[in-house]
N, C-alpha and C positions, 0 to 999 in steps of 0.2 A: 504494500500500500504506500503510494507516494515514495517509492524506492526504499521502504523499510519493511523488513520481514515481519509479518504478523501471523498468528495462529488463529484458526477458526475451526468450528466443528465440520464434520464431513458434509452435511447438507446445508451449509451456510449460503446465504445470498449476499449480493452486493449491499442490500439494505442493512444486513446485520453488521457489515463492516462500518457503514455510515453510523449506525446507532452506537457502536462501541468505540469508535475512534474520532468521528467528526460529524456530530449531529446537525450542524448548520450547513452541510453540503448541499449545493444546488445542482451539480453535474457529476455524474459517475462515468468514468471511462474505464472499460474493461478490455484489456488486450487491444487497445487502439480504437474501440468503438463505444459510443455513448449508449449506455444501457439504463434500464429502469431498476428500481430497488429489488424486484423479484428475480433478477438474473442470477442463476445458480453459478457458484464458483467451483473451480477445480484446482487441484494442487499445482502450484507454479504460475497461476494467473497473476497478471499485473493489473492492479486497480489504482486509479488516480481519483482523488476526491477534490473537487474544486468548489470554492465558494465565490460567487460573483462579486466583483469589486475588491476582493482581497489580493494584495500583492505579496506573494510568498517570498521567503528569504532567497538569497542567491542560489544556494545549493539546490533547493527544491524547484526553483524556477527553471534551472537548466533542464530538468527532467520534464517539467510540465510543458515546455515549449514543444517537445517532440512526443508528447503523450499519445497523440493520435497515430503515430507512425508504427506502433507495436515495438516491443523491445529489440527484436532481431534487427529490424530496419534502423532504428535509432542508433544501436551499437555500431553497426557497420558504417553508417554515414559518418559517425563521429570519428572514425579511424582513417578516413580518406582525405586526400588533398586534391583540389581541383583548381585550375587556372581559368580566368576569364580575360581574354585579350581584346580590349576595346570596350569602353563603358558608355556606348551610345545607346541607340534604341534597343538593340538586341542585348548588349552586355549589361546595361544597368538593370534591365528586367530579369535577365538570367541570374545575375548576382543576388538579387532579392529573393528569387525562388530558391536558390541553393542555400542562402542563409536561413530561410524558413525550414528547409529540410535538415538543417543541423550538420552541414558538411564540417568535418573537423578543422580543416584549414582551407581558406580561400586566398589564392594569389590573384590580385586585381591589378591590371596594367592599362594605363592610358597616359596621354601626354597633354590633352586638350583642356580647354575651359568651357564652361557652360554658357551658351548664348541663347537669346530669346527663341530662336527657331527650333531649339532642341526640345522645348517644353511640350510640343504637340505629341511626342511619343516616348520621350526618355524619362526615366524614373527620377526626375528632379523637380524642384519647385521654383517659383518666381523669385523668392528671396535668396536663391542660391546662384542666380545668374552672376557670372564673373568668377565664380569659384573654380578651382581645378576640379575636374571630374573625379579624380582619385580622392580628394578631400571630401567632396560632397557625398560620394558613394559610401565611403567609410562612415561618415556621420549618420547617414540614413540606415545603413545595415546595423550599426550598433544600437540604434533605437529598436530594431526588430529582434536582433539576437546578439547581445554583447558577450556571449559565453563561448564563442568559437574564435579561432585564431585568424586574424587578417594580416596578410602580407601584401602591402600596397606599394606599387612601383610607378613613379612618375617617369615614364620612359616611352620613347618612340622605338618600336620594334623594327629591326632590320634583319636582313639575311645574316649579318655578321654577329648579332647578339642573341640569336635563338638558342644555340647550343650552350647549355649550362644554366639557362634561365628557368627551366621547368623541371629541374631535378626533383624527384620524389612525387611528381604529379601522376595520379591515376588517370585523369582526364584533362585535356587541354582544349578549351573552347574558343574557337575563332569567331569574333563578333565585330569585325571591321566593316566600315562603310564602303571603302573603295575596292573595286574588282581587282585591280592590279596588286594591292596588298594581300588580298585573299589568295590570289593565284601564286604569289610568292610564298606566303606563310604556310599554307596547308602541306604542300609537299616537303618543305624544309623541316617543319615540325615532325612530320611523319617519319622522315629519315633519321632525325636526331633522337627521337624518342619512340622507338618501335614497340615498346611495351606499354605505352600510354594510348588511350583512345583519343583521336583528334575529331572534334565535332565542329563542322563548319555550316555555313548557310549561304544560299544563293537563290535570288528571285523571291523577294518578300515585299516588294513595293506595290503601291496602288491599293485598290479595293476589290481585287478579285476574290473569288470564293476560297474560303479556307480549305475546301475539299480538294483543291488542286495541290495542296502541300503533301509531300511524301518524304520518306527517309530512304536514302539510297546508300549502299556501301560503295565507296570509291577508292578501294585499296585495302590492304591487309588490316590497317588500323585507322581507317578514316570513314566517317559517316557524314553525309551532307543532308541538310534540311532545306526545303523550299519547293517552289514550282519550277525553278531553273530557267525561267523565262522573263518574269516581271522585274527587270532592273529599273532602278530609279532614273528618270529622265524628264525632260520638259513635258508637262501634262500628266505625269505619273509620279506623284510624290511618295514619301514614306509616311504611312498612317499608323496611328497607335493601335488600332484594332487588329490589323494584320501583322504588324511587327511584334506585338505582344504575343500573339498566337505562336509565331515562329520561335520566339524566345522561349516560350513554355515548352515547345517540342524539343528544342535543343537541350534545355535543362533536364527534361524527362529522359532523353536518350542518355545523357551523362549519368543520371541516377540509376537507370536500369542497367547500365554497364557495371556499375559498382555493386549492385545488388543481384547480379545475374544468377548466382547459385542459390539464392534464397527466395526468388520470386515464384509465385504459384503458377503463373501462366507462361 
C-alpha cells in the first residue's frame, strides 16, 4: 500500500485497506487501475490510496506519479535513459510525455530560443518567449515530474559531435524541424549507437488525417513516424493537433521498445 508492505486477511478488499490505513481516501488504484472498495485483493497486489487535494511527501509522490503504470512498467521506465534531440513541436511534447511516464533519465538537447510563432504547437507559454528552449523545457518538466534525472545540453548537433553524446541511451529520438538535419542525424546516430533505438519523424505538417500516420522500420535500429509526404511548406504549416499526435506516437514507440519483454500485446 503506497509502497509499504501491509498484511491483510485472505478475503480482504480494497475497502478494508482504506478502512484500516487511510479512511479519508477518495481514489483507490489497484495494480494501475482505479477500483471500487469491493475489489478483492490478492497476494502481491499494489494498492495506492489517494486523497484529493493532499500533496504527499516527496518519497510517496515519486510512486504516486506512476501509480497508474503498474509496478513492472514503472520499475522498468525508471531504469532507462532516453534522449530527445530538438525541443520544438515534436521534442517539447515528446519530452513531456516521457517525463509523465517516469523515464529514469532524460537527455534534452536544443540550441534555440522560444519565439512567438512557436506557441501554436510547442509545449511553451507566452511568458517564456525569449527563453532558451532547454531552460524552459527543464522548468516545465520539473513542474510535472521533479523526481527523474534531467541532463540538459544547450548544443547544436552536428555530424562531428554525435559520437559520445548519447552514451548509455536506450532510445534516441530525433525531433528536428529541418529535413537536411534529419537526413544527417538518423543514419549517423544509427551507426554510432547500434544498440540504441533511433526514433525519427517525417511528414507531420498540415491538417491531414491522423490515419495517414504509420510507423515504419528503416534499418536495423531505426523506426520512423509520419505520413512521409506532408512536409512543411508555403500553405502547409505545422499545426498543434497533428504535430502533437506524431509526438505521442514517437514517445509511444520509444516506451514500447523499452518495455518490449513485459508488454501483453
